[in-house]
LUMDO-739153 format. One line per 4 residues: their letters; for each residue x, y, z of C-alpha. Coordinates in steps of 0.2 Angstrom, whole numbers. Example, Ala and Ser with C-alpha at 12.3 -4.5 7.8 and 13.67 -1.06 7.14 Angstrom:
<dolos>
AS) 62:-22:39; 68:-5:36 .
</dolos>
This chain:
<dolos>
MTRV) -428:-44:-50; -425:-37:-34; -417:-52:-28; -405:-49:-41 .
RTCI) -401:-32:-38; -399:-36:-20; -386:-50:-25; -377:-37:-36 .
GTLA) -377:-24:-22; -372:-37:-9; -358:-42:-22; -352:-23:-25 .
AFGC) -351:-21:-6; -340:-38:-3; -331:-31:-17; -326:-15:-9 .
LAIT) -322:-24:7; -308:-36:-3; -302:-21:-11; -299:-12:6 .
ACDS) -292:-27:14; -279:-30:0; -274:-12:-2; -271:-11:18 .
STGP) -254:-19:15; -248:-5:5; -239:9:9; -245:23:20 .
SETH) -243:35:5; -251:27:-8; -269:30:-16; -282:17:-22 .
AVSG) -299:17:-28; -313:13:-17; -332:14:-24; -327:23:-41 .
RTAI) -318:37:-29; -299:41:-24; -295:40:-7; -278:46:0 .
AQPI) -271:34:14; -266:44:29; -248:46:33; -242:35:49 .
EIGS) -238:47:65; -221:42:69; -219:54:81; -202:64:86 .
SLYT) -186:57:80; -180:43:89; -164:51:94; -156:69:89 .
KAKM) -154:71:73; -135:74:63; -136:88:49; -135:78:33 .
PEIP) -118:84:25; -118:91:8; -111:83:-7; -106:91:-22 .
VTQP) -114:88:-39; -107:74:-46; -98:81:-63; -94:68:-75 .
LPEP) -75:63:-79; -67:53:-94; -64:37:-92; -45:31:-89 .
IIVD) -40:16:-99; -38:1:-88; -25:-14:-91; -29:-26:-79 .
PAIV) -21:-38:-75; -5:-35:-78; 13:-42:-72; 28:-30:-64 .
QYDL) 44:-37:-70; 61:-30:-67; 69:-22:-83; 88:-27:-81 .
KVQV) 99:-39:-73; 118:-35:-73; 133:-46:-73; 148:-40:-60 .
PAQL) 164:-47:-67; 181:-46:-64; 191:-30:-72; 209:-38:-71 .
DAMI) 218:-56:-65; 218:-59:-47; 214:-69:-34; 198:-68:-25 .
ELIA) 200:-63:-6; 184:-58:-1; 166:-57:-7; 156:-47:6 .
TPVE) 154:-30:11; 161:-18:25; 150:-15:41; 152:0:48 .
DPVD) 140:-2:65; 146:-13:79; 145:-32:74; 142:-48:86 .
PNDP) 157:-58:85; 147:-74:87; 137:-71:68; 145:-82:57 .
LIVY) 142:-70:42; 156:-58:49; 172:-60:41; 189:-50:41 .
HPRD) 201:-48:27; 216:-62:28; 230:-47:30; 218:-38:44 .
LKKE) 226:-47:61; 220:-33:71; 204:-38:64; 199:-19:64 .
QPYR) 186:-18:49; 173:-32:50; 165:-36:33; 149:-47:31 .
RLRE) 148:-61:18; 135:-59:3; 123:-72:-1; 111:-75:-15 .
NDTV) 96:-64:-13; 105:-50:-3; 101:-33:-7; 116:-22:-13 .
TVGQ) 115:-3:-16; 125:8:-31; 143:8:-24; 142:-3:-12 .
TLCR) 158:-14:-11; 154:-33:-15; 171:-39:-18; 191:-37:-14 .
LDER) 203:-45:-23; 222:-46:-21; 228:-29:-23; 246:-32:-15 .
NVVA) 256:-29:-32; 247:-12:-36; 249:-7:-17; 269:-10:-21 .
QIEM) 269:1:-37; 261:13:-27; 274:15:-14; 289:13:-26 .
SEGM) 280:28:-36; 276:38:-19; 296:33:-15; 303:40:-32 .
IASS) 292:55:-30; 301:58:-11; 318:57:-20; 315:67:-34 .
NKAI) 306:81:-22; 324:81:-14; 335:81:-27; 326:95:-34 .
AEGV) 326:105:-19; 346:104:-17; 346:109:-38; 338:123:-35 .
KALD) 351:128:-20; 364:123:-31; 357:132:-47; 355:150:-37 .
SYRR) 372:148:-28; 381:146:-44; 368:161:-53; 375:172:-39 .
VLEV) 394:166:-41; 390:172:-59; 383:188:-57; 400:192:-45 .
NQKL) 412:187:-57; 402:195:-72; 406:212:-62; 424:207:-57 .
YNGG) 428:205:-73; 421:223:-79; 424:220:-98; 441:211:-96 .
KGPV) 448:224:-86; 446:215:-69; 455:200:-61; 442:187:-68 .
SELE) 446:181:-86; 431:177:-98; 437:158:-98; 429:159:-81 .
IENL) 415:166:-86; 410:154:-99; 412:140:-85; 401:146:-73 .
RATV) 389:150:-86; 390:131:-92; 388:126:-75; 374:136:-71 .
ARLA) 365:129:-86; 370:111:-83; 361:113:-68; 347:120:-75 .
QDLA) 345:104:-85; 348:92:-69; 332:102:-61; 323:100:-76 .
QNEQ) 326:79:-77; 322:79:-57; 306:88:-61; 301:77:-76 .
TKVK) 307:62:-66; 294:68:-52; 280:73:-67; 282:54:-71 .
SAGE) 282:46:-55; 267:55:-50; 259:50:-65; 263:31:-61 .
ELMA) 256:34:-45; 238:40:-50; 238:25:-64; 241:12:-48 .
RVQL) 229:22:-39; 217:20:-54; 222:4:-55; 218:-1:-36 .
TRYF) 201:5:-37; 197:-12:-48; 201:-22:-35; 187:-16:-25 .
IKSP) 171:-21:-35; 156:-12:-31; 138:-13:-35; 134:-5:-53 .
VNGR) 115:-4:-47; 102:-4:-33; 97:-23:-34; 97:-42:-26 .
IVKL) 111:-53:-29; 102:-68:-40; 118:-79:-42; 135:-79:-35 .
LKSP) 148:-86:-48; 163:-87:-39; 171:-90:-21; 184:-83:-9 .
GEFA) 201:-92:-14; 197:-94:-32; 207:-84:-45; 196:-73:-58 .
KAGD) 202:-68:-75; 198:-51:-83; 181:-53:-89; 176:-68:-76 .
VIME) 157:-64:-71; 158:-66:-51; 140:-61:-47; 124:-57:-56 .
IQST) 113:-42:-49; 95:-40:-53; 93:-21:-54; 76:-16:-43 .
DRVR) 79:2:-50; 67:3:-65; 53:-9:-68; 44:-12:-83 .
VEGK) 22:-16:-81; 14:-26:-95; -2:-31:-98; -16:-35:-112 .
LDAQ) -27:-22:-118; -41:-23:-131; -36:-18:-146; -50:-6:-150 .
YATR) -42:6:-138; -24:6:-145; -29:21:-155; -29:32:-139 .
LKKG) -12:27:-132; 2:39:-135; 21:35:-132; 26:44:-118 .
MPAY) 8:45:-108; 8:46:-90; 3:29:-82; -2:25:-64 .
IEPT) 3:8:-58; -10:1:-43; 0:-15:-37; -10:-29:-29 .
VPLG) 0:-30:-12; -3:-46:-3; -3:-44:15; -4:-57:28 .
PAPY) -12:-56:46; -3:-52:62; 5:-69:69; -9:-71:84 .
ANWH) -26:-78:80; -41:-83:89; -52:-99:85; -68:-106:87 .
RQGV) -72:-124:84; -84:-120:71; -86:-107:59; -85:-89:63 .
TCVA) -101:-81:58; -100:-64:64; -87:-52:71; -86:-34:80 .
VTAH) -75:-24:91; -78:-14:105; -75:5:108; -66:6:125 .
PGRP) -53:18:123; -36:11:120; -41:-6:122; -53:-10:109 .
MIVS) -58:-30:111; -64:-42:97; -79:-50:98; -84:-64:89 .
GGED) -99:-77:86; -98:-93:78; -108:-110:75; -103:-118:89 .
ATAL) -112:-107:101; -99:-97:106; -93:-78:108; -77:-76:111 .
VWDA) -70:-59:117; -53:-57:114; -41:-44:120; -29:-44:107 .
FKTR) -18:-32:111; -16:-32:131; -18:-49:138; -20:-58:121 .
QSHR) -31:-70:133; -52:-75:124; -66:-75:137; -81:-86:133 .
LPNP) -97:-78:131; -108:-95:131; -124:-97:122; -137:-112:125 .
TGVG) -131:-127:119; -134:-132:100; -141:-112:98; -126:-104:84 .
IHSI) -125:-86:86; -129:-77:68; -126:-58:72; -116:-46:84 .
ATTS) -116:-28:88; -107:-16:100; -110:2:107; -102:15:100 .
AQAK) -91:26:110; -103:39:113; -115:26:123; -112:27:143 .
RHLV) -109:7:144; -99:-5:133; -114:-16:126; -113:-32:116 .
ATGG) -129:-39:109; -128:-57:101; -142:-64:90; -145:-84:91 .
GDGK) -151:-97:79; -166:-97:93; -172:-82:86; -166:-73:104 .
IRLW) -156:-57:107; -145:-58:122; -136:-42:129; -119:-43:138 .
DLSN) -110:-29:149; -92:-27:143; -88:-11:153; -75:-17:162 .
PDKL) -63:-27:153; -55:-35:167; -71:-42:174; -78:-50:160 .
PTDP) -95:-58:162; -102:-77:160; -120:-73:160; -129:-62:149 .
LKVL) -135:-47:156; -153:-50:149; -161:-60:138; -174:-48:127 .
EGGH) -191:-56:126; -204:-56:113; -190:-59:100; -190:-68:81 .
SAAV) -195:-82:77; -181:-86:64; -162:-83:67; -157:-65:71 .
AALA) -147:-61:55; -141:-44:58; -140:-34:74; -136:-13:75 .
FSPN) -135:-1:91; -140:16:87; -125:30:89; -130:34:106 .
GRFL) -130:15:111; -149:19:120; -159:8:104; -155:-8:95 .
ASAA) -162:-14:79; -163:-32:75; -166:-42:58; -172:-60:55 .
GREV) -181:-65:40; -190:-51:35; -195:-44:53; -185:-28:57 .
FIWD) -188:-23:76; -180:-7:87; -179:-11:105; -172:1:118 .
ADGN) -158:-1:130; -170:-10:145; -172:-22:132; -190:-18:128 .
RVYA) -197:-20:111; -202:-2:105; -209:-7:89; -207:-15:71 .
LPGE) -204:-9:55; -218:-10:42; -218:-26:30; -212:-20:16 .
FRDA) -197:-32:14; -201:-46:0; -187:-58:6; -176:-57:20 .
VTNI) -167:-44:28; -147:-47:29; -141:-30:36; -146:-14:47 .
TFTP) -136:2:50; -141:17:60; -136:33:54; -133:48:61 .
QATL) -148:58:55; -161:47:66; -163:34:49; -160:15:49 .
VTAA) -153:8:31; -159:-10:26; -152:-21:13; -163:-37:10 .
RDRS) -162:-52:-1; -175:-44:-12; -161:-34:-20; -165:-17:-13 .
IRVW) -157:-6:1; -171:5:10; -169:21:22; -182:22:35 .
NLGE) -186:38:47; -186:34:65; -199:41:77; -203:38:95 .
KGAS) -218:28:89; -215:20:73; -204:20:58; -210:25:41 .
QTDL) -202:20:24; -194:36:16; -195:38:-4; -177:33:-7 .
ILDH) -175:16:-12; -161:7:-20; -166:-8:-30; -160:-19:-43 .
REGN) -144:-24:-34; -134:-38:-39; -138:-47:-22; -121:-55:-21 .
VNVL) -117:-43:-6; -127:-46:10; -119:-33:19; -117:-14:13 .
GVSS) -109:-3:23; -115:15:27; -104:30:29; -101:37:46 .
DGSR) -108:53:42; -123:43:33; -120:50:18; -118:37:6 .
VLFD) -121:18:5; -112:6:-5; -121:-3:-18; -117:-18:-27 .
KDSS) -121:-13:-45; -115:-30:-52; -102:-45:-48; -87:-33:-52 .
RIDV) -94:-15:-47; -97:-9:-31; -104:11:-31; -106:23:-19 .
VSLL) -123:31:-19; -128:46:-11; -141:45:3; -147:63:-2 .
NAQT) -151:60:-18; -149:41:-23; -136:47:-36; -118:38:-38 .
IGTV) -104:49:-33; -89:37:-35; -85:18:-41; -74:3:-34 .
QNTS) -71:-10:-48; -63:-25:-52; -58:-26:-71; -49:-39:-72 .
GTMR) -63:-53:-69; -54:-64:-59; -61:-55:-43; -81:-56:-39 .
FTGL) -89:-45:-25; -98:-55:-12; -101:-56:5; -98:-39:12 .
AIFS) -94:-21:7; -90:-10:22; -83:9:24; -67:11:37 .
PDDH) -74:21:53; -64:37:45; -73:33:29; -56:32:19 .
YILT) -57:15:14; -69:0:10; -67:-16:13; -73:-31:1 .
TCGD) -73:-49:-1; -74:-61:-14; -81:-77:-16; -74:-85:-31 .
TDAR) -64:-101:-30; -48:-94:-30; -50:-77:-22; -61:-83:-7 .
GELQ) -48:-80:6; -42:-63:-1; -53:-47:7; -47:-30:-5 .
LWDA) -46:-14:4; -49:0:-7; -46:20:-5; -63:27:-5 .
PAIG) -67:35:-21; -67:54:-24; -83:63:-30; -85:56:-46 .
GRGS) -69:45:-47; -65:26:-45; -56:19:-29; -39:12:-30 .
ERRR) -35:-5:-22; -22:-1:-8; -19:-20:0; -26:-37:-3 .
LVTP) -26:-46:14; -25:-64:12; -31:-75:26; -21:-92:31 .
NRAA) -22:-106:19; -34:-95:9; -49:-99:22; -65:-92:15 .
VTCA) -71:-75:23; -87:-75:30; -87:-57:43; -76:-43:45 .
AFST) -77:-27:55; -64:-11:59; -59:-5:76; -64:12:78 .
DPAN) -51:16:91; -39:31:81; -25:24:93; -26:6:89 .
PFVV) -33:5:70; -35:-13:64; -47:-24:54; -53:-40:58 .
VGTQ) -60:-56:50; -69:-72:53; -66:-87:43; -77:-103:39 .
YGGV) -63:-113:47; -65:-105:64; -50:-93:64; -51:-74:69 .
HYWM) -38:-64:61; -33:-48:60; -22:-36:51; -11:-20:59 .
PPSA) -10:-3:53; 3:3:41; 15:19:44; 8:34:40 .
GERG) 8:43:23; 5:31:12; -14:35:9; -17:44:-8 .
KRFE) 1:39:-16; 2:31:-33; 17:23:-45; 19:35:-59 .
GFVE) 26:29:-75; 24:32:-94; 18:22:-110; 34:14:-118 .
SWLP) 27:4:-132; 9:-6:-135; 13:-21:-148; -1:-32:-157 .
ADAR) -1:-48:-144; -15:-57:-155; -31:-51:-165; -39:-44:-152 .
SVQV) -28:-36:-141; -11:-25:-139; 1:-29:-126; 4:-14:-116 .
RVVM) 20:-10:-108; 23:6:-95; 41:9:-86; 44:15:-72 .
MNPQ) 57:20:-59; 56:8:-44; 55:18:-26; 72:16:-16 .
AGDR) 62:10:0; 45:4:7; 32:-2:-5; 46:-4:-20 .
LQDR) 38:-17:-34; 41:-35:-33; 47:-45:-49; 32:-57:-57 .
SMAT) 20:-47:-43; 3:-40:-51; -4:-24:-53; -17:-12:-63 .
IIIP) -12:1:-74; -21:16:-77; -18:28:-91; -30:45:-90 .
PAGE) -34:55:-104; -27:70:-107; -36:84:-101; -43:75:-85 .
LAPT) -49:86:-72; -47:80:-52; -62:78:-44; -68:85:-28 .
PAPG) -64:75:-13; -78:64:-4; -84:72:12; -84:64:27 .
PRAQ) -72:65:43; -55:61:39; -44:53:54; -29:43:51 .
IPMA) -33:26:53; -23:16:35; -22:-3:34; -4:-11:35 .
SPAV) 11:-7:23; 31:-3:25; 39:12:25; 33:27:15 .
QPAN) 37:30:-3; 51:42:-9; 43:59:-15; 51:56:-32 .
AVVP) 42:39:-33; 25:40:-32; 11:54:-34; -1:61:-22 .
VTPG) -19:62:-26; -35:69:-21; -40:63:-2; -49:51:-9 .
GAVI) -34:44:-16; -45:36:-32; -44:50:-46; -30:54:-55 .
PAIA) -23:70:-56; -26:82:-73; -13:80:-85; -10:94:-97 .
QTSE) -12:91:-116; -1:93:-128; -1:94:-148; 13:79:-149 .
PATR) 16:70:-135; 35:70:-129; 42:55:-123; 50:57:-105 .
PMPP) 67:50:-104; 70:40:-88; 83:47:-74; 100:42:-79 .
TPEP) 111:31:-69; 122:40:-58; 140:41:-65; 155:31:-57 .
QVAP) 164:41:-44; 185:39:-45; 191:39:-30; 204:51:-24 .
RRPA) 220:49:-19; 224:40:-4; 238:33:5; 247:16:-1 .
APPV) 238:5:10; 220:4:2; 206:7:15; 189:-2:14 .
GDGV) 178:5:2; 189:13:-10; 184:10:-28; 175:14:-44 .
VIPV) 159:7:-50; 158:-8:-61; 152:-6:-81; 137:-13:-81 .
VPAP) 136:-28:-94; 116:-32:-98; 110:-49:-99; 95:-56:-105 .
VQ) 81:-57:-91; 75:-74:-89 .
</dolos>
């Protein structure tokens, strides 16, 4: 019995030891039972902060907002095609437009009128696909007959003026003679007879009649001249709309009869945007409801590129002021430093043969030196000093000892550049600027870490394949995990960005949605969403340095070479797609980075085929603007959907919508409130676009650029008519020789859009 009790006690002791060993891997703040008692593990002493903490920005409480109706995808179509006819029978002399600026005499498109022997007025020949504007001269017919009629009418008017002037003189003279003779007549007592008085009266009446006839002739001639001048304007054919020429049906030298179509013009003034919407939302639609259009604007990279011999795995941008340099690493065991904006030359940072580069990090502008860290497939980290861009190194500054046993998948420098974090598999190490390993993060990861980011608050944000995002407090002695763990990610986006102020992180909720989550309270404060299902988020989602934009990549077969640039959502709002960046040959995107230099903003990507491409910034003023239209109709498309049509006026310049392009329709519910803008610094770093939209063509929104402004609710929605087409203007009276550009606008002859 004693031996049994002793054995039982021994087993109990071993059981306690087993429990203690198993619990040693748990978090420092967890509790566990030992010998029937509850023991509280002591927290890890991490010491003071690894570097000076910045204050966490305050984020307003998210207010629930009504969901807008989203129609995606939608197709943009130009709404009107017009035919430009001849209005009278005449010979076509020119199909060209006058040019006021100096011209190149060797330009084959420059022509002159056949009767302009001095070549005083140049014309530019018009061709298909040329853009035209309202009132622009397009064609000139032979107008000599009507010019002769004008000259004859002017001659008749001049003769009538002379006859009227002489008639007035004669009439005045005879009236004075009549007055004198009437006094001499003196009631029959004077020397003048009554017959002479009557003859004078008859002469005065005849002269007055002749004067009236001359004035009548003048009025008739003036009317004929006016009619001839109006007729003259029809010989100068002008564009009735803004648009582009889609077809030329006549040529110079041909005879055109009245009504013959000379050319067809596709109007670009007004567009319709159509897409299918699930039938259950049709009851929320009302005619005349405001709608916003988010066009899909594809944009190719700058014409310069750099190339690796194998796929590019990582890319970063240095913080050299005024001269940022692109650093890319690839499977070819090489890092290339590319001075894309000055010398356009690349410099090779070699790695050992056969050891591919898997990660790259560069120091920020706050650091004392411009360092680059490269992580290799051999688990080693190499530091390179790029402080002098005119004398780049060929050997690493240091190879960090005591490195990882697996390929280094992620690297990041602290904001001050004094510390470096590295991740390989489930290991995360912290290094100092001298290349010494400070400590390792506790082994809390259940799968490989894919991304690490320092924040200004002396924390490290990690994303791992265990579908979690964790936040770590960094001290001088060690690191401890905070209570903020974001799990249940989709897991397809390996690189998830953190805002520059450390307040927000991107979270891949599912393949079609990226959430912006507060690192203060883990609340979702905005979303970026692909609603069509044709674009699926994979690879990466990162903030721009000014936090205005979010860049995402797609991994689907048809969209793998496309990146989406979004306006970062405002608090409680939805991000709007601003640009679609397309790589050459739609090569799959493997990595991307933003330039942090405000003077040289750009985004750079690496591709599976070894290409490194970048996109230059657009003109300022585009951010936060949208195209506005209104709901015109919704008709049944099939048993489950309706075809929604939105019409709008197209901007006159810049980002005008293109025919047959793709877009998204956003129809906000009535009474929607505009949310508070998202926090964060707001430097101007936009991404490529043409000129700024006219103020009457787009609608500014909140600085986040993502949420629709408030719309007043009315009891009966009124249909908002489109702005009327400008009235044609009749040219003023001019000399007989018709100057260039004189004319009226041709009536619009609608034709079905093909």
